[in-house]
C-alpha positions as CSV (number, residue, x, y, z in Angstrom):
1,M,-91.8,58.6,-70.2
2,E,-88.8,56.1,-71.4
3,K,-91.3,53.3,-70.8
4,I,-94.0,54.9,-73.0
5,L,-90.9,55.0,-75.8
6,F,-90.2,51.6,-75.4
7,L,-94.0,50.5,-75.6
8,I,-94.2,52.4,-78.8
9,S,-90.9,51.2,-80.3
10,E,-92.1,47.6,-79.4
11,A,-95.6,48.0,-81.3
12,L,-93.4,49.1,-84.3
13,G,-91.2,46.4,-83.3
14,I,-87.6,48.3,-83.1
15,D,-85.4,47.0,-80.7
16,L,-83.8,49.7,-78.6
17,K,-81.5,47.4,-76.3
18,N,-78.8,48.7,-78.7
19,S,-77.3,52.4,-77.6
20,E,-77.2,53.1,-81.3
21,K,-80.7,52.5,-82.4
22,K,-82.1,54.3,-79.2
23,L,-80.3,57.4,-80.4
24,I,-81.4,57.3,-83.9
25,Y,-85.2,56.7,-83.0
26,L,-85.1,59.0,-80.2
27,N,-83.7,61.9,-83.2
28,T,-86.4,60.7,-85.6
29,V,-89.0,60.9,-83.0
30,L,-88.1,64.4,-82.0
31,M,-87.3,65.8,-85.5
32,S,-90.7,64.1,-86.5
33,I,-92.5,66.4,-83.5
34,F,-90.7,69.5,-84.2
35,A,-91.6,69.2,-88.1
36,I,-95.3,68.4,-87.4
37,S,-95.7,71.1,-85.1
38,I,-94.4,73.8,-87.3
39,F,-96.1,72.7,-90.0
40,Y,-99.6,73.4,-88.1
41,I,-98.1,76.3,-86.1
42,G,-99.2,79.2,-89.0
43,Y,-102.9,77.3,-89.0
44,F,-103.4,77.5,-85.3
45,V,-101.9,80.8,-84.4
46,E,-104.0,82.3,-87.4
47,K,-107.2,80.9,-86.1
48,I,-106.3,82.1,-82.6
49,S,-104.8,86.0,-83.2
50,T,-106.3,89.0,-84.5
51,T,-103.0,91.3,-85.5
52,K,-99.9,90.3,-87.6
53,E,-97.7,91.5,-84.5
54,F,-99.6,89.1,-82.3
55,R,-98.9,86.3,-85.0
56,Y,-95.5,86.5,-84.8
57,I,-95.0,86.4,-81.1
58,L,-97.8,83.7,-80.4
59,S,-95.4,81.5,-83.3
60,F,-92.2,82.3,-81.6
61,V,-93.4,81.7,-78.0
62,I,-94.8,78.4,-79.3
63,I,-91.6,77.2,-81.3
64,A,-89.3,78.1,-78.5
65,L,-91.5,75.7,-76.0
66,I,-91.4,73.2,-78.6
67,M,-88.1,73.5,-78.7
68,L,-87.4,73.6,-75.0
69,F,-90.1,70.1,-74.9
70,C,-87.4,68.2,-77.1
71,Y,-84.0,69.5,-75.9
72,S,-85.8,68.2,-72.4
73,L,-86.8,65.0,-73.8
74,S,-83.1,64.4,-75.0
75,K,-81.2,65.0,-72.2
76,Y,-84.0,62.9,-70.3
77,F,-82.8,60.0,-72.7
78,L,-79.2,60.6,-73.2
79,K,-78.6,60.7,-69.3
80,R,-77.6,57.6,-68.7
81,L,-75.4,57.5,-71.9
82,F,-73.6,60.5,-70.9
83,K,-72.8,58.9,-67.9
84,T,-71.6,55.4,-68.9
85,N,-69.4,57.7,-71.4
86,Q,-68.2,59.8,-68.6
87,L,-67.2,56.6,-66.7
88,L,-65.7,54.7,-69.6
89,N,-63.3,57.6,-70.2
90,L,-62.4,57.7,-66.5
91,L,-61.7,54.3,-66.6
92,L,-59.4,54.6,-69.6
93,K,-57.5,57.4,-68.2
94,D,-57.0,55.6,-64.8
95,T,-55.6,52.6,-66.8
96,L,-53.4,54.4,-69.0
97,H,-51.7,56.3,-66.0
98,E,-51.4,52.9,-63.8
99,L,-49.9,50.8,-67.4
100,N,-47.2,53.2,-67.5
101,I,-45.2,51.6,-64.5
102,P,-45.9,47.7,-65.7
103,L,-44.4,48.8,-69.0
104,S,-41.5,50.7,-67.8
105,V,-40.7,47.5,-65.3
106,I,-40.4,45.6,-68.6
107,K,-38.6,47.7,-70.6
108,A,-35.9,48.2,-67.6
109,N,-35.7,44.5,-66.7
110,T,-35.6,43.3,-70.2
111,Q,-32.2,45.6,-71.1
112,M,-30.8,43.9,-67.9
113,L,-31.4,40.5,-69.0
114,I,-30.0,41.2,-72.3
115,S,-26.9,43.3,-71.4
116,G,-25.6,40.5,-69.3
117,E,-26.7,37.3,-71.7
118,N,-24.5,35.7,-74.0
119,D,-26.5,32.4,-74.8
120,E,-27.7,33.3,-78.3
121,K,-31.2,31.0,-77.6
122,K,-32.0,33.1,-74.6
123,L,-31.0,36.5,-76.4
124,K,-33.6,35.6,-79.1
125,K,-36.3,34.9,-76.2
126,Y,-35.5,37.9,-75.0
127,N,-35.2,40.5,-77.7
128,R,-38.9,39.0,-78.7
129,I,-39.5,40.1,-75.0
130,Q,-38.4,43.2,-75.9
131,K,-40.3,43.8,-79.0
132,A,-43.3,43.2,-77.6
133,G,-42.4,45.3,-74.8
134,A,-42.0,48.2,-77.7
135,E,-45.3,47.3,-79.7
136,L,-47.3,47.7,-76.2
137,Y,-45.7,51.0,-75.4
138,G,-46.1,52.1,-78.8
139,L,-49.9,51.2,-78.4
140,Y,-49.8,53.2,-74.7
141,E,-48.3,56.3,-76.5
142,D,-51.3,56.2,-79.0
143,I,-54.0,55.9,-76.5
144,D,-52.2,58.6,-74.5
145,Y,-51.7,60.8,-77.6
146,Y,-55.5,60.6,-78.4
147,I,-56.7,61.6,-75.3
148,K,-54.2,64.7,-75.0
149,K,-55.7,65.4,-78.5
150,E,-59.5,65.0,-77.0
151,T,-58.8,66.9,-73.8
152,K,-57.6,69.9,-76.1
153,N,-53.9,69.8,-75.0
154,E,-51.4,71.0,-76.9
155,V,-50.0,68.1,-79.2
156,R,-47.4,70.2,-81.0
157,E,-43.9,70.7,-80.9
158,R,-40.6,72.0,-82.6
159,F,-38.3,69.5,-84.0
160,E,-36.4,69.2,-87.1
161,L,-38.0,67.4,-89.9
162,S,-35.0,65.6,-91.9
163,K,-34.0,64.0,-89.0
164,F,-37.7,62.7,-87.9
165,V,-38.1,61.4,-91.8
166,S,-35.1,59.5,-91.6
167,E,-35.7,57.9,-88.6
168,E,-39.3,56.6,-89.2
169,A,-37.8,55.7,-92.7
170,E,-35.4,53.3,-91.0
171,K,-38.0,51.1,-89.4
172,F,-39.2,50.3,-93.0
173,E,-35.7,49.2,-93.8
174,I,-35.6,46.7,-91.6
175,L,-38.9,45.3,-92.6
176,Y,-38.4,45.4,-95.8
177,P,-34.1,45.2,-96.4
178,E,-34.8,43.7,-100.1
179,V,-36.1,47.6,-101.0
180,T,-33.4,50.3,-101.0
181,I,-35.0,53.6,-99.6
182,R,-33.4,56.4,-101.2
183,K,-33.2,59.4,-99.1
184,K,-32.3,63.0,-100.0
185,L,-33.5,65.5,-97.1
186,E,-32.6,69.1,-96.7
187,K,-33.0,70.5,-93.0
188,L,-36.5,72.2,-92.0
189,N,-37.6,73.1,-88.6
190,V,-41.1,72.5,-88.1
191,F,-43.6,73.1,-85.3
192,T,-46.5,70.5,-85.7
193,D,-48.1,67.4,-84.3
194,K,-44.9,64.8,-84.1
195,R,-47.4,61.5,-83.6
196,G,-49.4,62.4,-86.1
197,L,-47.3,63.2,-88.5
198,S,-45.5,60.2,-87.6
199,K,-48.7,58.4,-88.8
200,V,-48.6,60.3,-92.1
201,I,-45.3,59.2,-92.9
202,N,-45.8,55.8,-91.9
203,N,-48.9,55.2,-94.4
204,L,-47.1,56.6,-97.3
205,L,-44.3,54.9,-96.7
206,A,-46.2,51.5,-96.3
207,N,-48.4,52.2,-99.3
208,A,-45.3,52.3,-101.6
209,L,-43.9,49.4,-100.3
210,K,-47.2,47.7,-100.3
211,Y,-47.7,48.4,-104.1
212,N,-44.1,48.3,-105.2
213,K,-43.3,45.9,-108.0
214,N,-39.9,44.1,-108.3
215,N,-38.4,45.1,-105.3
216,N,-38.0,48.6,-107.1
217,D,-36.2,51.6,-105.1
218,I,-38.5,54.0,-103.0
219,F,-37.2,57.6,-102.9
220,I,-37.7,60.1,-100.3
221,E,-37.3,63.9,-100.7
222,L,-37.4,66.9,-98.5
223,S,-36.5,70.0,-100.3
224,Y,-38.3,73.4,-100.6
225,N,-40.6,72.8,-97.9
226,N,-42.0,69.5,-99.6
227,L,-42.1,66.3,-99.0
228,I,-42.1,63.9,-101.6
229,I,-42.7,60.0,-101.2
230,Q,-42.3,58.3,-104.6
231,D,-42.3,54.5,-105.8
232,K,-42.2,52.6,-108.6
233,G,-45.4,50.3,-108.2
234,I,-48.6,49.5,-109.6
235,G,-50.1,53.1,-109.8
236,I,-53.5,54.1,-109.2
237,S,-55.9,54.9,-111.9
238,K,-57.3,58.6,-112.5
239,S,-60.9,57.5,-111.4
240,E,-59.4,56.0,-108.2
241,L,-57.8,59.3,-107.4
242,F,-61.3,61.0,-106.1
243,L,-61.8,58.1,-103.6
244,I,-58.5,57.0,-102.0
245,F,-59.1,58.9,-99.4
246,D,-62.7,57.9,-98.4
247,R,-62.3,55.8,-95.3
248,Y,-62.5,52.5,-96.0
249,Y,-62.3,52.3,-99.1
250,Q,-60.1,50.0,-100.8
251,G,-58.9,50.0,-104.4
252,K,-59.1,47.1,-107.4
253,S,-55.5,45.6,-105.8
254,N,-55.5,42.3,-103.8
255,K,-53.4,43.7,-100.9
256,N,-54.2,43.2,-97.7
257,G,-55.7,46.4,-95.6
258,H,-58.6,48.1,-94.2
259,G,-58.5,51.4,-96.3
260,I,-57.9,53.6,-93.4
261,G,-54.5,54.8,-94.0
262,L,-54.9,57.7,-96.1
263,S,-57.9,58.6,-94.7
264,I,-55.8,59.1,-91.2
265,V,-53.2,61.0,-94.1
266,K,-56.0,63.5,-95.1
267,A,-57.2,64.1,-91.7
268,F,-54.2,65.3,-90.5
269,C,-53.2,67.3,-93.2
270,D,-56.6,69.5,-93.4
271,E,-55.9,69.8,-89.8
272,Y,-52.7,71.5,-89.8
273,N,-53.4,72.9,-93.6
274,I,-50.4,70.7,-95.4
275,F,-51.7,70.7,-98.9
276,I,-51.2,67.1,-100.5
277,N,-50.3,66.4,-104.3
278,I,-50.9,62.8,-106.3
279,D,-49.4,62.1,-109.4
280,S,-49.9,58.6,-110.8
281,D,-49.7,56.2,-113.7
282,I,-50.9,52.8,-113.7
283,N,-47.8,50.2,-114.1
284,I,-45.7,53.6,-113.4
285,G,-45.9,54.2,-109.7
286,T,-47.2,57.1,-107.6
287,K,-45.6,60.5,-106.5
288,I,-47.1,62.0,-103.0
289,S,-45.7,65.0,-102.2
290,L,-46.6,67.5,-98.9
291,D,-46.3,71.1,-98.7
292,F,-45.2,72.0,-95.2
293,K,-45.3,75.8,-96.0
294,N,-48.1,76.1,-93.2
295,I,-45.7,74.5,-90.3
296,I,-42.5,75.7,-90.9
297,L,-40.6,77.2,-87.7
298,K,-40.0,80.6,-88.9
299,G,-36.7,83.0,-87.3
């Protein structure tokens, strides 16, 4: 069966060595078979059968057989791909499990070296190693987080939001010492995906600082169940407001980026029923508000 598909593809000049192309071609063939079959079923059934009831039964049987054939053909061709994906998933999970040990060793030994060292040059080297180790551990946690989400494990947890937001903001205060991040945070207990929310806050703060002007202050406010992040930057045009959440969309600004950050924000907010409101004007700034009423921890 597979040889027949490849012979047809070669005759049509289609390269099926690529898995994605193979899937597209297979889907096209199956849909064509199904569509053509449905088109001719009525004609042949009417010629063969006599009563209306029998025509309905015969049509149903033929459609069921065609669907079974398409299903079997699809399963046959996708078997290898599913097996490969399964092996890759196992490899990823096993590798992730084993990575935890060397990362922990690097972290522990680096801390020991730093604590017993007085030489400034060596301390700088050790600090760079410690920073690189922390970045590697962050990547490890990201992969672990996505695996847990994929396997439907509960990733939500209870935590106090104002402290969490303040800690996330401190990372940017170190990276942008020339910019003042002004915080006005009321206490709020929530129950949600903490790591996912971290990505949301980080992306919003990164954009606020990235598109800031003249090192203006950045404002973060948490009150009345709403988190507000406001800048006095270049702003967003009204036409762009409809596009900024599209994956890979990049505005007219010449700033570096891949157009992924806000799509991550939107996906998370949609998943946890967090309403997003954006108010922006060109050369005045942008104000983004997140309504957390659906993730508040009550009681």
